[in-house]
C-alpha positions in Angstrom: -20.0 87.0 59.7 -16.9 89.3 59.6 -16.9 92.3 61.6 -16.5 95.6 59.3 -13.9 98.0 60.6 -15.0 101.3 61.0 -12.9 104.3 60.8 -13.5 105.4 64.6 -12.8 101.4 65.8 -9.2 101.8 63.8 -8.2 104.9 65.3 -9.1 103.6 69.2 -7.0 100.3 68.1 -4.2 102.3 66.8 -3.7 104.9 69.9 -4.0 101.7 72.5 -1.3 100.0 70.5 0.9 103.6 70.5 0.2 104.1 74.1 1.1 100.2 75.5 4.8 100.5 73.3 6.3 102.2 76.1 4.9 99.7 78.8 6.0 96.8 76.7 9.8 98.0 75.8 10.2 98.7 80.0 9.1 95.1 80.6 11.6 93.6 77.9 14.1 95.2 79.6 13.3 94.0 83.1 12.2 90.4 82.0 15.2 87.7 82.3 17.6 87.2 79.7 18.2 83.6 78.4 21.7 83.6 77.7 23.5 81.3 75.6 26.0 79.2 77.3 29.8 80.3 76.4 32.3 77.7 76.0 34.9 76.8 78.8 38.5 76.9 77.9 39.9 73.8 78.5 42.3 73.4 81.3 44.4 70.8 83.0 45.6 71.0 86.7 48.1 68.7 88.9 50.6 68.4 91.0 54.3 69.2 90.2 55.2 65.9 89.1 52.7 66.3 86.1 55.3 69.1 84.8 58.5 67.6 85.7 57.9 63.9 84.1 58.0 63.4 80.4 57.1 60.9 78.2 59.3 59.3 75.2 58.6 62.2 73.3 60.0 64.7 75.5 56.4 65.7 76.4 55.0 66.5 80.0 52.2 64.7 81.4 49.8 68.0 81.9 51.0 69.0 78.3 49.4 65.7 76.8 46.9 65.5 78.4 45.8 69.3 77.6 46.8 67.9 73.7 44.4 65.6 73.9 41.7 67.2 75.4 41.7 70.1 72.7 42.1 67.1 70.0 38.6 65.9 71.4 39.4 62.9 73.5 37.6 62.0 76.6 38.6 63.7 79.4 39.3 61.0 81.9 41.3 59.4 79.0 44.0 62.8 79.0 44.1 62.8 82.8 44.7 59.2 83.1 47.3 59.7 80.1 49.1 62.6 82.3 49.7 60.5 85.6 50.4 57.7 83.6 53.5 59.4 82.1 54.7 60.0 85.9 53.5 56.0 86.9 56.3 55.0 84.6 58.7 57.2 85.2 61.5 55.6 87.5 63.0 59.1 88.9 59.8 59.8 90.4 59.6 58.0 93.8 56.3 59.1 94.9 54.0 57.3 91.9 54.0 53.7 90.4 56.8 52.0 88.9 60.5 53.1 90.9 57.7 54.5 94.1 59.2 53.9 97.4 58.4 50.9 99.0 56.6 49.9 102.2 58.3 48.5 105.4 58.9 45.3 104.0 60.1 46.6 100.9 57.0 45.5 99.1 55.5 48.6 96.2 52.0 49.1 97.1 50.2 51.4 94.8 46.7 53.1 95.4 44.4 54.6 92.5 41.0 56.4 91.8 39.2 58.2 89.1 36.1 59.8 88.6 34.0 60.4 85.1 31.9 63.8 85.6 29.3 63.5 82.8 29.0 59.6 83.0 28.8 59.8 86.8 31.0 57.2 87.6 34.1 56.4 89.5 37.0 53.2 89.9 39.7 52.6 92.5 42.1 50.3 93.9 43.9 50.0 96.4 47.2 47.7 97.6 47.5 46.4 94.4 50.8 44.9 93.6 52.9 44.3 90.4 51.1 46.6 88.0 52.9 49.7 87.2 49.9 51.8 86.0 46.9 51.3 88.5 45.5 54.3 87.3 44.8 52.2 84.3 43.4 49.3 86.5 41.1 52.1 88.5 39.6 52.8 85.2 38.9 49.2 84.2 37.4 48.7 87.6 34.8 52.3 86.8 34.2 50.7 83.1 34.0 47.1 83.5 32.4 46.1 87.0 29.9 47.4 89.2 32.2 48.2 92.0 34.3 51.4 93.1 37.0 49.9 95.0 38.8 46.6 94.6 41.9 46.0 96.9 44.9 44.1 97.5 45.9 40.5 96.1 42.4 40.8 94.6 43.1 43.9 92.8 46.1 42.3 91.2 44.0 39.1 90.1 41.5 41.1 88.5 44.1 43.4 86.7 45.6 40.2 85.6 42.3 38.9 84.1 42.0 42.3 82.2 45.2 41.5 80.6 47.8 43.7 82.5 51.2 42.9 82.7 52.0 41.4 86.5 55.2 42.4 87.7 57.5 40.3 90.1 58.9 43.7 91.2 58.4 47.2 91.1 61.1 48.7 92.8 64.0 50.1 91.0 67.7 49.7 92.2 67.2 53.5 93.1 64.1 52.7 95.4 65.8 49.6 96.1 68.6 51.3 97.6 66.4 54.0 99.5 64.5 51.2 101.1 68.2 49.3 102.6 69.4 52.5 103.7 65.7 53.4 105.8 66.1 49.8 107.4 69.8 50.4 108.3 68.7 53.6 110.1 66.2 51.6 112.0 67.0 49.8 115.1 68.6 46.7 113.9 66.8 44.1 116.0 63.0 45.7 115.2 62.1 44.6 118.8 60.3 48.1 119.5 57.2 48.6 121.3 54.8 49.6 118.7 54.8 53.4 119.4 58.5 53.8 119.8 59.0 51.5 116.4 56.8 54.2 114.5 58.4 57.2 116.2 61.5 55.5 115.0 60.6 54.9 111.4 59.0 58.5 111.0 62.9 59.5 112.4 64.7 57.2 109.9 62.6 58.5 106.8 62.8 62.0 107.5 66.4 61.9 108.4 66.8 60.7 104.8 64.7 63.8 103.5 66.9 66.3 105.4 70.3 64.3 104.3 68.7 65.0 100.8 68.4 61.5 99.7 64.5 61.8 99.4 62.6 64.6 97.8 60.6 66.2 100.6 57.7 66.1 98.1 58.1 62.1 97.4 58.2 61.2 101.2 54.3 61.4 101.2 54.1 61.1 97.0 51.0 60.9 95.0 49.7 62.6 91.5 46.2 64.0 91.3 45.5 65.4 88.0 42.0 67.5 87.1 40.7 68.5 83.6 37.6 70.2 81.9 37.5 70.4 78.2 35.3 73.2 75.9 32.1 71.6 76.7 32.4 71.8 80.3 33.1 68.2 81.0 35.0 67.4 84.1 37.4 64.0 85.0 39.9 63.8 87.2 42.5 60.8 88.5 44.7 60.2 91.7 47.5 57.8 91.6 50.2 57.5 94.4 52.6 54.7 95.6 51.8 56.2 99.2 53.7 57.0 102.6 57.3 56.2 102.1 58.2 52.6 104.3 54.3 52.2 105.4 53.1 49.7 107.2 52.2 47.0 105.0 48.5 47.5 103.9 48.3 50.9 104.6 45.7 52.7 102.3 45.7 56.8 102.9 43.3 59.1 101.0 44.4 58.8 97.2 42.2 55.6 96.2 39.3 56.9 98.1 36.2 58.9 96.8 35.5 62.0 98.3 39.5 62.1 100.1 42.1 61.7 97.5 39.4 63.1 94.6 36.0 64.0 94.3 34.2 65.3 90.8 31.2 66.6 90.1 30.3 67.6 87.0 28.2 70.6 87.0 30.3 71.8 90.2 34.2 70.9 89.7 36.9 68.7 91.2 39.3 68.6 93.4 42.2 66.1 94.5 45.1 65.9 96.8 48.6 65.0 97.7 50.1 65.0 100.9 49.5 63.0 104.4 46.1 61.0 103.5 45.2 60.6 107.1 44.4 64.1 107.6 42.6 64.4 104.2 40.8 61.4 105.1 39.3 62.6 108.4 37.5 65.4 106.9 36.9 64.1 103.5 38.5 67.2 101.9 38.1 66.5 98.6 34.4 66.1 99.0 34.1 69.1 101.4 35.8 71.5 98.7 33.5 70.7 96.0 30.7 71.1 98.1 31.9 74.4 99.3 32.1 75.2 95.7 28.6 74.2 95.5 27.4 76.9 97.9 29.2 79.5 96.2 32.9 79.6 97.4 35.8 80.4 95.1 38.4 77.4 94.2 40.5 79.1 96.4 38.4 79.7 99.0 37.1 76.2 99.0 40.4 74.9 99.2 41.7 77.0 102.1 38.1 76.4 103.9 39.1 72.4 103.9 42.6 73.3 105.1 41.3 75.2 108.2 39.4 72.4 108.9 42.4 70.0 109.0 44.1 72.6 111.2 41.0 72.3 113.6 41.3 68.4 113.5 44.7 68.1 114.2 45.0 68.1 118.0 47.4 65.1 118.8 50.8 66.4 120.0 53.0 64.0 118.3 51.4 65.6 114.8 52.3 69.0 116.2 55.2 71.2 115.5 57.0 73.7 118.1 54.4 76.4 116.8 51.4 74.1 117.9 50.4 73.3 114.0 50.5 70.2 112.3 54.1 69.0 111.2 52.8 67.6 107.8 51.8 68.9 104.3 49.0 68.8 102.5 48.0 70.4 99.0 44.5 70.1 97.0 44.4 70.9 93.3 41.4 72.5 92.5 39.0 73.8 89.4 35.3 74.6 89.0 32.9 74.1 86.2 33.8 77.7 85.0 37.5 76.7 84.2 38.5 78.5 86.9 41.1 76.8 89.3 43.5 76.9 92.5 46.4 75.0 94.1 46.6 75.4 97.8 48.8 74.1 100.6 48.8 73.8 104.0 52.4 75.6 104.4 53.4 78.0 101.3 56.7 76.2 101.3 58.4 72.7 101.8 62.1 73.4 103.7 62.8 76.5 101.8 61.3 76.0 98.5 57.7 77.5 97.6 55.0 75.0 97.1 54.1 75.0 93.4 51.6 73.1 91.2 51.1 72.5 87.2 48.4 74.1 84.9 48.4 73.5 81.4 45.7 75.5 79.6 46.2 77.7 75.8 49.1 79.2 77.4 51.2 76.4 77.4 52.3 74.0 80.5 53.8 75.8 83.2 54.3 75.9 87.2 52.8 78.2 89.3 52.9 78.8 92.9 50.5 77.3 95.5 48.3 79.8 97.9 49.8 78.4 101.4 47.2 79.0 104.6 50.2 79.3 107.1 53.7 80.8 106.6 56.8 78.8 106.3 57.2 74.9 106.4 55.8 72.3 108.5 59.2 71.7 109.8 59.9 75.0 111.6 
């Protein structure tokens, strides 16, 4: 039976509602608001050679990647397309075809890639005969249960996947530079290991000092990371490694957490420079974890560089200032689309260290933030 509403009960209920209204409004002001996520502004960041090398249409690698991302391509497809431009550029002596060879005159290449949304990765190391190791790394990620395949078996896998295997990835330029390096070594090659290693390093850097090798290409490498409007993050690193290295040497580039690390919820970081220094601290992983704990891309990168300085104590690795006598750079972006390029030294020689960025403002070079003034040579 429905209860009859009297005049007295009606007045009481409306009065209570009126009195409660201010309290309800105050609660609404204090209650947490559910925000609709804003779209991220697409961005691609890479080492400077991502801006310098051009494809057959005259488009830089980093501009090509950004165009692909904004057209809806998978972010990993886009950043690999960027580094493919550099890998196929015979004038870039630090990556892919024409990369400077090892001590025996053989070009050995390394690469890895990571797909943030899919949480997958793949890499190859010491692969010979394939101009685009980044594409082989992608096949390892997509078509195997593994993260890293190396040496002759990486080449065999590439052949099985249909990649063309070249007899020699040297260009006339890279072979000429290797022969000059050999000429500057003790022709007998009967040095004790330490003396031989020192002699090889002196021979290589004397070629840098004589203007025969770009100082940025003695260690080489390109890292490229990108983010799209959905906040999907991917990255890739590829290299021919240290010029005239001991055959079989692998640096940081193909190692997850060192040459590259991606976490789609946090961001991405990748490197160029002395791989051994980066490997020791797994700095790309450290950078991403620092961002997870609230650091900005720049601060996270500087934190990693400080760790490298702390870990560099061998006299042979120190310059006259007692600082590391090598270079190391990181290219970083976070899940908000914020980015930074950081470097151990603000300059290489007399030139400031730069990195490449492409966003809605177009492709451009920017000066990296340096931890230490001057260059590693001083």
